ZAMARGU-4260 file (C-alpha; in steps of 0.2 Angstrom, whole numbers, plus 5000, padded with zeros to 4 digits):
<rodrens>
0) 5525/5690/5728 | 5522/5696/5746 | 5535/5709/5744 | 5527/5715/5728 | 5510/5716/5736
5) 5517/5726/5751 | 5526/5738/5738 | 5510/5741/5728 | 5500/5745/5744 | 5513/5757/5749
10) 5513/5766/5732 | 5494/5766/5733 | 5494/5775/5750 | 5506/5788/5743 | 5495/5791/5729
15) 5479/5793/5739 | 5488/5805/5752 | 5494/5815/5737 | 5476/5817/5731 | 5469/5821/5748
20) 5474/5840/5748 | 5466/5842/5731 | 5450/5833/5736 | 5450/5843/5752 | 5452/5859/5742
25) 5437/5855/5731 | 5426/5852/5747 | 5433/5868/5754 | 5429/5878/5738 | 5411/5871/5738
30) 5409/5876/5756 | 5416/5894/5753 | 5405/5897/5738 | 5389/5890/5746 | 5392/5900/5762
35) 5394/5916/5751 | 5378/5913/5742 | 5368/5909/5758 | 5374/5924/5767 | 5369/5935/5752
40) 5352/5927/5751 | 5349/5931/5769 | 5351/5949/5766 | 5338/5950/5752 | 5321/5955/5757
45) 5313/5944/5743 | 5321/5927/5739 | 5307/5914/5737 | 5315/5908/5722 | 5331/5903/5731
50) 5323/5890/5743 | 5336/5877/5738 | 5350/5888/5744 | 5353/5880/5761 | 5368/5875/5772
55) 5361/5858/5774 | 5361/5856/5755 | 5379/5860/5751 | 5382/5843/5743 | 5369/5847/5730
60) 5376/5865/5727 | 5377/5862/5708 | 5358/5859/5708 | 5354/5875/5717 | 5342/5887/5708
65) 5351/5897/5695 | 5368/5888/5699 | 5379/5880/5686 | 5395/5871/5690 | 5411/5866/5680
70) 5417/5849/5679 | 5427/5852/5695 | 5411/5856/5704 | 5415/5874/5706 | 5402/5887/5702
75) 5404/5894/5684 | 5387/5902/5682 | 5374/5911/5692 | 5359/5914/5682 | 5344/5922/5691
80) 5335/5932/5678 | 5317/5938/5682 | 5318/5929/5699 | 5309/5942/5709 | 5324/5946/5720
85) 5325/5962/5730 | 5340/5969/5739 | 5358/5975/5736 | 5374/5967/5729 | 5384/5974/5743
90) 5384/5958/5753 | 5388/5946/5739 | 5406/5941/5742 | 5412/5941/5724 | 5430/5935/5729
95) 5423/5918/5734 | 5419/5914/5715 | 5436/5912/5707 | 5429/5902/5693 | 5413/5912/5689
100) 5411/5915/5671 | 5393/5921/5669 | 5383/5932/5681 | 5365/5936/5675 | 5354/5945/5687
105) 5343/5953/5674 | 5325/5960/5678 | 5325/5960/5697 | 5323/5973/5710 | 5342/5975/5715
110) 5346/5993/5721 | 5360/6002/5728 | 5378/6003/5720 | 5387/5991/5709 | 5401/5986/5721
115) 5419/5989/5716 | 5423/5971/5722 | 5415/5964/5706 | 5432/5967/5699 | 5438/5951/5708
120) 5428/5940/5696 | 5444/5937/5685 | 5436/5924/5674 | 5420/5933/5671 | 5415/5933/5652
125) 5396/5937/5654 | 5388/5951/5665 | 5370/5956/5664 | 5363/5967/5678 | 5350/5975/5666
130) 5332/5981/5672 | 5336/5983/5690 | 5336/5999/5701 | 5355/6001/5703 | 5361/6018/5705
135) 5378/6028/5707 | 5392/6026/5695 | 5399/6012/5685 | 5414/6006/5695 | 5431/6008/5686
140) 5436/5990/5693 | 5425/5983/5678 | 5440/5987/5668 | 5450/5973/5677 | 5438/5960/5670
145) 5449/5956/5655 | 5440/5941/5650 | 5423/5950/5649 | 5414/5948/5632 | 5396/5953/5636
150) 5391/5967/5648 | 5373/5975/5650 | 5368/5988/5663 | 5353/5993/5653 | 5337/6000/5662
155) 5345/6006/5678 | 5348/6023/5686 | 5367/6024/5684 | 5374/6041/5682 | 5390/6050/5680
160) 5403/6046/5667 | 5408/6029/5660 | 5425/6025/5666 | 5439/6025/5653 | 5445/6008/5660
165) 5432/5999/5650 | 5443/6002/5635 | 5454/5988/5643 | 5441/5975/5639 | 5449/5969/5622
170) 5437/5954/5621 | 5421/5964/5623 | 5409/5961/5609 | 5392/5967/5617 | 5390/5983/5627
175) 5373/5990/5632 | 5372/6005/5644 | 5355/6011/5638 | 5341/6018/5648 | 5352/6026/5662
180) 5358/6044/5666 | 5375/6043/5660 | 5384/6058/5654 | 5399/6063/5643 | 5415/6069/5651
185) 5418/6088/5652 | 5432/6092/5639 | 5444/6106/5641 | 5448/6117/5626 | 5466/6109/5625
190) 5459/6091/5627 | 5464/6078/5613 | 5453/6065/5620 | 5438/6057/5610 | 5425/6063/5623
195) 5412/6050/5627 | 5421/6037/5616 | 5436/6036/5627 | 5429/6020/5635 | 5426/6011/5619
200) 5437/6017/5605 | 5450/6003/5608 | 5437/5989/5610 | 5441/5982/5592 | 5430/5967/5594
205) 5414/5977/5598 | 5400/5972/5587 | 5385/5979/5597 | 5385/5996/5606 | 5369/6003/5614
210) 5371/6020/5623 | 5352/6025/5621 | 5342/6035/5633 | 5356/6044/5642 | 5363/6061/5642
215) 5378/6060/5631 | 5383/6075/5621 | 5395/6079/5607 | 5399/6074/5589 | 5403/6057/5584
220) 5421/6057/5578 | 5426/6050/5562 | 5437/6037/5570 | 5422/6028/5577 | 5420/6015/5563
225) 5439/6016/5559 | 5443/6009/5576 | 5427/5998/5578 | 5428/5990/5561 | 5418/5975/5567
230) 5403/5986/5573 | 5386/5980/5567 | 5374/5988/5578 | 5375/6006/5584 | 5360/6012/5595
235) 5362/6030/5601 | 5343/6035/5603 | 5338/6049/5614 | 5354/6058/5618 | 5361/6075/5613
240) 5373/6069/5600 | 5377/6081/5586 | 5384/6081/5568 | 5378/6079/5551 | 5367/6064/5546
245) 5375/6063/5529 | 5393/6062/5536 | 5388/6049/5548 | 5378/6037/5537 | 5391/6037/5523
250) 5403/6030/5535 | 5392/6016/5541 | 5389/6006/5526 | 5394/5990/5535 | 5381/5991/5549
255) 5366/5980/5551 | 5357/5991/5563 | 5357/6009/5567 | 5346/6020/5578 | 5350/6038/5579
260) 5332/6046/5583 | 5329/6060/5595 | 5346/6068/5595 | 5353/6084/5588 | 5359/6078/5571
265) 5357/6090/5557 | 5354/6089/5538 | 5342/6078/5528 | 5342/6059/5527 | 5355/6056/5513
270) 5350/6046/5497 | 5364/6033/5500 | 5355/6017/5506 | 5360/6008/5490 | 5377/6007/5498
275) 5371/5999/5514 | 5364/5982/5508 | 5366/5973/5525 | 5355/5985/5534 | 5341/5977/5544
280) 5337/5990/5557 | 5335/6009/5554 | 5329/6023/5565 | 5332/6041/5560 | 5325/6058/5564
285) 5327/6072/5551 | 5322/6091/5551 | 5325/6093/5533 | 5321/6085/5516 | 5311/6070/5511
290) 5311/6051/5514 | 5324/6045/5501 | 5317/6033/5488 | 5333/6023/5489 | 5326/6015/5505
295) 5317/6003/5493 | 5334/5995/5489 | 5336/5989/5507 | 5329/5972/5504 | 5335/5965/5520
300) 5327/5979/5530 | 5316/5972/5544 | 5314/5987/5556 | 5311/6005/5550 | 5307/6020/5561
305) 5307/6037/5552 | 5302/6054/5559 | 5302/6069/5547 | 5299/6086/5553 | 5304/6096/5538
310) 5297/6114/5534 | 5293/6106/5517 | 5279/6094/5514 | 5285/6076/5511 | 5276/6060/5505
315) 5279/6042/5508 | 5289/6035/5493 | 5281/6021/5484 | 5298/6012/5484 | 5295/6008/5502
320) 5284/5994/5496 | 5299/5985/5489 | 5306/5982/5507 | 5296/5966/5508 | 5305/5959/5523
325) 5299/5973/5534 | 5291/5967/5550 | 5291/5984/5560 | 5286/6001/5551 | 5284/6017/5561
330) 5282/6034/5551 | 5279/6050/5559 | 5282/6069/5558 | 5271/6084/5554 | 5279/6086/5536
335) 5272/6070/5530 | 5256/6073/5519 | 5246/6064/5507 | 5239/6047/5508 | 5246/6029/5511
340) 5254/6023/5494 | 5246/6007/5488 | 5263/5999/5487 | 5262/5997/5506 | 5250/5982/5503
345) 5266/5972/5498 | 5273/5973/5516 | 5265/5956/5520 | 5277/5952/5534 | 5272/5967/5545
350) 5268/5964/5563 | 5269/5982/5569 | 5263/5997/5560 | 5264/6015/5568 | 5258/6030/5558
355) 5258/6044/5571 | 5258/6063/5573 | 5258/6067/5555 | 5247/6076/5542 | 5243/6060/5532
360) 5225/6059/5526 | 5213/6050/5516 | 5205/6033/5519 | 5212/6017/5526 | 5208/6007/5511
365) 5201/5989/5512 | 5214/5985/5499 | 5228/5985/5512 | 5221/5974/5526 | 5220/5957/5518
370) 5239/5958/5515 | 5243/5963/5533 | 5236/5948/5542 | 5252/5946/5552 | 5249/5963/5561
375) 5249/5962/5580 | 5250/5981/5583 | 5241/5994/5572 | 5244/6011/5579 | 5237/6025/5568
380) 5236/6040/5580 | 5235/6059/5578 | 5234/6061/5559 | 5220/6067/5548 | 5213/6050/5541
385) 5194/6050/5537 | 5180/6039/5533 | 5174/6023/5541 | 5184/6008/5547 | 5184/5994/5534
390) 5175/5979/5540 | 5190/5969/5534 | 5198/5974/5550 | 5191/5958/5557 | 5204/5949/5547
395) 5218/5955/5558 | 5215/5941/5571 | 5233/5942/5577 | 5230/5960/5583 | 5234/5964/5602
400) 5234/5983/5600 | 5222/5993/5589 | 5224/6012/5591 | 5215/6023/5579 | 5214/6038/5590
405) 5214/6057/5586 | 5209/6056/5568 | 5193/6060/5559 | 5186/6043/5557 | 5167/6042/5557
410) 5152/6030/5556 | 5149/6015/5567 | 5162/6005/5576 | 5162/5989/5566 | 5154/5974/5574
415) 5169/5963/5568 | 5181/5971/5580 | 5173/5959/5592 | 5181/5944/5583 | 5199/5951/5587
420) 5200/5939/5602 | 5218/5943/5605 | 5215/5962/5608 | 5223/5969/5624 | 5222/5988/5619
425) 5208/5996/5609 | 5208/6015/5608 | 5196/6024/5596 | 5196/6041/5606 | 5195/6058/5598
430) 5186/6054/5582 | 5168/6056/5575 | 5161/6038/5579 | 5143/6037/5582 | 5130/6024/5587
435) 5131/6012/5600 | 5146/6002/5607 | 5144/5986/5598 | 5140/5971/5610 | 5153/5960/5602
440) 5167/5971/5611 | 5161/5963/5627 | 5168/5946/5620 | 5186/5953/5620 | 5191/5944/5637
445) 5209/5948/5635 | 5206/5967/5634 | 5215/5977/5646 | 5213/5995/5640 | 5197/6001/5632
450) 5196/6020/5627 | 5183/6028/5616 | 5182/6046/5624 | 5178/6061/5614 | 5166/6053/5601
455) 5147/6054/5598 | 5143/6037/5605 | 5126/6034/5612 | 5116/6020/5620 | 5119/6011/5637
460) 5133/6000/5644 | 5129/5982/5643 | 5130/5971/5659 | 5141/5960/5649 | 5155/5972/5652
465) 5158/5962/5668 | 5165/5948/5657 | 5180/5959/5654 | 5189/5953/5669 | 5206/5958/5663
470) 5201/5976/5660 | 5212/5989/5669 | 5208/6005/5660 | 5191/6010/5654 | 5188/6027/5647
475) 5171/6031/5639 | 5170/6049/5644 | 5164/6064/5633 | 5151/6054/5623 | 5132/6054/5623
480) 5130/6037/5633 | 5115/6036/5645 | 5105/6025/5656 | 5110/6017/5673 | 5127/6009/5676
485) 5126/5990/5676 | 5131/5982/5693 | 5144/5971/5684 | 5154/5987/5680 | 5163/5986/5697
490) 5171/5969/5694 | 5188/5976/5689 | 5205/5969/5685 | 5221/5975/5694 | 5224/5993/5696
495) 5208/5998/5687 | 5205/6016/5681 | 5187/6020/5676 | 5182/6037/5668 | 5164/6040/5662
500) 5165/6059/5663 | 5153/6070/5653 | 5140/6058/5648 | 5121/6057/5652 | 5121/6042/5665
505) 5108/6043/5679 | 5102/6034/5694 | 5113/6028/5708 | 5131/6022/5708 | 5130/6003/5709
510) 5134/5998/5727 | 5144/5983/5721 | 5162/5987/5724 | 5170/5970/5729 | 5180/5968/5745
515) 5197/5966/5736 | 5193/5981/5725 | 5208/5988/5716 | 5201/6003/5709 | 5214/6017/5708
520) 5204/6031/5699 | 5186/6034/5697 | 5179/6049/5687 | 5160/6050/5686 | 5159/6069/5684
525) 5146/6079/5674 | 5133/6066/5673 | 5116/6065/5682 | 5120/6052/5696 | 5109/6054/5712
530) 5108/6046/5729 | 5123/6044/5740 | 5140/6038/5737 | 5140/6019/5738 | 5145/6011/5755
535) 5155/5998/5746 | 5167/6011/5739 | 5176/6010/5756 | 5183/5993/5749 | 5193/6003/5736
540) 5207/6008/5748 | 5220/6010/5735 | 5209/6024/5727 | 5220/6039/5721 | 5207/6050/5712
545) 5189/6052/5715 | 5180/6065/5704 | 5161/6066/5705 | 5159/6084/5700 | 5142/6090/5693
550) 5130/6077/5698 | 5115/6076/5711 | 5124/6066/5724 | 5120/6070/5742 | 5125/6065/5760
555) 5138/6070/5773 | 5156/6073/5769 | 5164/6055/5766 | 5175/6055/5781 | 5177/6036/5778
560) 5190/6040/5765 | 5202/6048/5777 | 5211/6032/5780 | 5214/6029/5761 | 5233/6029/5760
565) 5235/6034/5742 | 5220/6046/5739 | 5228/6062/5731 | 5213/6070/5722 | 5195/6072/5730
570) 5183/6082/5720 | 5165/6083/5726 | 5161/6099/5717 | 5143/6104/5712 | 5133/6091/5721
575) 5121/6092/5736 | 5133/6086/5750 | 5128/6094/5766 | 5131/6095/5785 | 5146/6100/5796
580) 5164/6095/5795 | 5167/6085/5811 | 5184/6084/5820 | 5193/6069/5814 | 5197/6055/5826
585) 5210/6048/5814 | 5228/6052/5819 | 5234/6056/5801 | 5218/6058/5790 | 5220/6060/5771
590) 5239/6057/5772 | 5242/6060/5753 | 5228/6072/5748 | 5234/6086/5737 | 5218/6092/5728
595) 5202/6094/5738 | 5187/6102/5730 | 5171/6103/5740 | 5164/6119/5731 | 5146/6122/5727
600) 5138/6111/5740 | 5128/6114/5755 | 5141/6111/5769 | 5138/6122/5785 | 5146/6126/5802
605) 5163/6131/5808 | 5178/6123/5799 | 5188/6114/5812 | 5206/6120/5814 | 5211/6101/5814
610) 5203/6098/5797 | 5216/6108/5787 | 5230/6105/5799 | 5231/6086/5795 | 5234/6088/5776
615) 5252/6083/5778 | 5254/6080/5759 | 5250/6098/5756 | 5263/6104/5768 | 5277/6093/5760
620) 5270/6090/5743 | 5275/6073/5735 | 5286/6073/5720 | 5277/6058/5712 | 5262/6064/5702
625) 5246/6053/5702 | 5249/6049/5683 | 5266/6043/5687 | 5260/6032/5700 | 5247/6024/5689
630) 5259/6022/5675 | 5271/6012/5685 | 5256/6000/5691 | 5250/5999/5673 | 5268/5994/5666
635) 5271/5981/5680 | 5254/5974/5676 | 5256/5973/5657 | 5275/5968/5659 | 5279/5975/5642
640) 5296/5973/5634 | 5307/5988/5637 | 5310/5991/5618 | 5291/5990/5616 | 5289/6002/5631
645) 5300/6015/5623 | 5289/6014/5608 | 5273/6016/5618 | 5280/6030/5628 | 5286/6039/5612
650) 5271/6034/5601 | 5258/6041/5611 | 5253/6030/5626 | 5256/6045/5637 | 5243/6053/5627
655) 5232/6038/5628 | 5233/6038/5647 | 5230/6057/5648 | 5212/6054/5653 | 5217/6047/5669
660) 5225/6064/5673 | 5210/6075/5669 | 5201/6084/5682 | 5192/6101/5682 | 5196/6114/5696
665) 5194/6132/5698 | 5211/6140/5696 | 5215/6158/5697 | 5196/6162/5695 | 5194/6152/5679
670) 5187/6135/5678 | 5200/6124/5668 | 5202/6106/5665 | 5219/6099/5671 | 5225/6086/5658
675) 5240/6084/5668 | 5241/6087/5686 | 5257/6095/5689 | 5270/6087/5701 | 5267/6092/5719
680) 5252/6103/5714 | 5240/6106/5729 | 5223/6115/5729 | 5209/6118/5742 | 5192/6124/5736
685) 5178/6126/5748 | 5169/6140/5739 | 5150/6142/5737 | 5145/6133/5753 | 5139/6140/5770
690) 5154/6139/5781 | 5155/6152/5795 | 5166/6158/5809 | 5184/6162/5807 | 5195/6155/5794
695) 5206/6142/5803 | 5224/6149/5807 | 5230/6132/5803 | 5228/6135/5784 | 5244/6146/5786
700) 5254/6130/5789 | 5250/6122/5773 | 5266/6129/5765 | 5266/6120/5749 | 5248/6125/5744
705) 5246/6132/5727 | 5228/6137/5726 | 5216/6142/5740 | 5197/6146/5737 | 5186/6150/5751
710) 5174/6162/5742 | 5155/6164/5744 | 5154/6158/5761 | 5150/6166/5778 | 5167/6167/5785
715) 5170/6181/5797 | 5184/6189/5807 | 5201/6193/5800 | 5211/6186/5786 | 5224/6174/5795
720) 5242/6176/5792 | 5247/6167/5776 | 5265/6172/5775 | 5271/6154/5775 | 5262/6150/5760
725) 5277/6153/5749 | 5270/6143/5734 | 5253/6151/5734 | 5248/6156/5716 | 5229/6159/5718
730) 5219/6166/5733 | 5201/6169/5732 | 5191/6175/5748 | 5178/6185/5739 | 5160/6187/5745
735) 5162/6183/5764 | 5161/6194/5779 | 5179/6196/5783 | 5184/6212/5792 | 5200/6221/5797
740) 5215/6227/5786 | 5223/6217/5772 | 5238/6209/5780 | 5254/6216/5774 | 5261/6198/5773
745) 5252/6196/5757 | 5264/6207/5749 | 5278/6194/5752 | 5269/6180/5742 | 5279/6183/5726
750) 5271/6168/5717 | 5253/6174/5719 | 5246/6179/5702 | 5227/6179/5706 | 5219/6188/5721
755) 5201/6191/5725 | 5196/6200/5741 | 5181/6208/5734 | 5164/6210/5743 | 5169/6208/5761
760) 5170/6221/5775 | 5189/6225/5774 | 5194/6243/5779 | 5210/6253/5779 | 5223/6256/5766
765) 5228/6243/5753 | 5247/6239/5755 | 5257/6248/5742 | 5271/6235/5741 | 5277/6219/5733
770) 5265/6207/5724 | 5249/6218/5729 | 5255/6231/5716 | 5251/6219/5702 | 5232/6217/5705
775) 5219/6228/5698 | 5203/6235/5707 | 5193/6220/5704 | 5203/6211/5717 | 5196/6224/5730
780) 5179/6231/5725 | 5164/6229/5736 | 5174/6234/5752 | 5167/6252/5755 | 5180/6256/5769
785) 5195/6250/5759 | 5205/6264/5751 | 5221/6267/5741 | 5227/6262/5723 | 5221/6253/5713
790) 5204/6259/5719 | 5198/6276/5715 | 5195/6280/5733 | 5210/6289/5741 | 5214/6287/5759
795) 5213/6301/5771 | 5226/6305/5784 | 5216/6297/5798 | 5214/6281/5788 | 5223/6266/5796
800) 5240/6264/5787 | 5248/6247/5783 | 5262/6242/5794 | 5280/6242/5788 | 5284/6226/5779
805) 5294/6216/5791 | 5293/6197/5790 | 5295/6187/5806 | 5302/6172/5796 | 5313/6179/5783
810) 5320/6196/5787 | 5326/6208/5774 | 5344/6215/5777 | 5337/6233/5778 | 5327/6229/5793
815) 5338/6218/5803 | 5342/6232/5815 | 5324/6231/5822 | 5326/6213/5827 | 5322/6210/5846
820) 5315/6228/5849 | 5304/6229/5865 | 5295/6244/5872 | 5309/6246/5884 | 5322/6247/5870
825) 5310/6260/5861 | 5309/6270/5877 | 5328/6270/5878 | 5329/6276/5860 | 5317/6290/5863
830) 5327/6296/5878 | 5344/6295/5869 | 5336/6305/5855 | 5329/6318/5866 | 5346/6320/5875
835) 5355/6321/5858 | 5342/6335/5852 | 5345/6345/5867 | 5364/6345/5865 | 5363/6349/5847
840) 5351/6363/5850 | 5362/6370/5864 | 5378/6370/5853 | 5369/6378/5838 | 5362/6392/5850
845) 5379/6394/5859 | 5391/6394/5843 | 5379/6400/5830 | 5378/6386/5817 | 5395/6377/5817
850) 5398/6371/5800 | 5406/6354/5805 | 5390/6350/5815 | 5378/6355/5801 | 5388/6345/5788
855) 5387/6330/5799 | 5369/6331/5802 | 5366/6334/5784 | 5376/6319/5778 | 5366/6308/5791
860) 5350/6314/5784 | 5355/6311/5766 | 5360/6293/5770 | 5344/6290/5779 | 5334/6297/5765
865) 5341/6284/5754 | 5352/6295/5743 | 5371/6294/5742 | 5381/6308/5748 | 5391/6317/5735
</rodrens>
């Protein structure tokens, strides 16, 4: 027995020692994976959600946030969607994860390139990097991931061509590269390839393909569905694909979802839908024909989006009411006419209804609404509907979006809208509504956007507006509203935009802006406000636009705004602001200011050189427009789904938000309303004040300035050098006391299309070169000592002549020989010329007109005169 016991113990030790390397390997693997994750975490600038990732917690690796392990304890999944992570993927050591099957980093803020080392994840089946900020190309090494079944790079900034190596992914069933900047490969005339389909035509298990919102081109080959026989969803929205709709749809009878809108497909929508019984999603754009009646046979259809822009009128077929499973319906196109067919009342499952940009007319009948109680989005915009809003609208208690803008609706706004407690967006703009804003609207505490501009609304704003604490965007402009603003109006939500332009408000602006004010745009122009700017406005440091045009406000220039880091538009026009412009004590005042309008006030004194010199944004204009900046804030705040976002962008929300981009400026001598401030547009308007002294020379350094208006002041001295203002389109200096000649450098400003130098004390000849040849006499009248075309007064010989056009910054080839001339060089030239003349005179006198010499001189003369010698 003792011998058996010893033998058993011996065998047990052998077994334990044989398992030790395996156990050691597991521990080593865990340690390697943990180290790779922690090192990567430490490179991220935002990683609060990864607090559990710690070297001291390696034993609990499989319990770390987003980590899933297999039965051996090795990481098989990293799932971190919407984890608020910010950084790159460069420092993630992919080779440390030999068993990783799923990597999900959706909806974070990762930027930079997709590393080629991602190809080392040999067991990966699921890869989702969608909705990040990744750029560059898709690495060809993706094609090495032979086990991959699901891949999504949607919503990034990837560019270039899709690598053909993706065709090696034989197990792939889901591919989504939508919302990027991907392109088709360039094809030679002798190419036999399938173009953009090179990367998918052998992926025979593919069932879902999304290439939407890219820059793909070319025709869809007939082999698409032949090779991809399992394909169920094809999404190609917003590219430049070509071909016939009929030939495409007749070959796609097995599809469940197809989106082809906003491409270059030709022909009408074929009447073949009876052969597509499985269709659930359909989005098409057509420039010909009607909406086919066979759509009514698509009994499984849940999502329909049609845009018809045919030269012939088209109506909505009543058969559409047979598609009783529809939950999403969008109809648009200028060829759509008539009224809504009564059969649409059968669509009782509708949750989203868009009817936009058409010529549909008539009333919105009460008959429809009781059958549409599941509606969450009702968007009827830019049509010709008339009449009052039915009171039955109050039955739509699930509504989150109600947009009835740009129609001809009239009457009062129904009180029952206040019962729609889930409303987040209410837009009734550009209609004929009258009466007061119903007080029940102030009960809509979830409201984020309230827009009623361009109606005939009257009355006052109730103090209860302060209850709308989620409000981000309020536009009541261009109505007949009156009274004083309630103090509660300044209690805003995140990233607030407030536009009360063109009403009859009076009194002072409430001095109640909170310390954490998040107001980004404020437009109170064209009212009757008086007093001074409220001191608490200094709390709104994120302000991007302030427009108070045409009021009765007074006080000194608001220099307390010079530290506002985001201020791009400041319009003080037509008020009673007064005083001098002092020298700023801030190192970089107004760092992003692009539009400054102080015109028609009572400012006095000399304009400091430093005042204009510090406008750095005008010297190097930003590429991000003010509307873009707000739109990003708006989207982040609302956190809309990307598919819904595409619908918003294309169904008119950019038009809805256009009121944030309206401001009125004097451009090229004409007062105009800018509905969309152009990218990098810059303007300075100080006209109609009492400024005096010289125009600061520093203005010539604002190289990206587009419009400059200093008219109707008391400026004296000469016009400063403006040759560096190569973007200048409009220059107005009329009605000052400027003297001297018109600078010849103005002839070089080829972008200038408006010039007004009238009613000054300029003299001399108008330069007859370049851009100045394009202006008529109105640009120069009122200068008695000015002469030359286009004025009728001709110059005498003793009138000062304009200098030769020689730029000091960009020299023309014709004048390069004059570079560096000094008076010494000129004197040497005169001496050489005199010596040459004496020698030639002596030779002619001595040898009586030698032909060779006369011929030489004549040829030189001809060349200098600009004519070719023959």
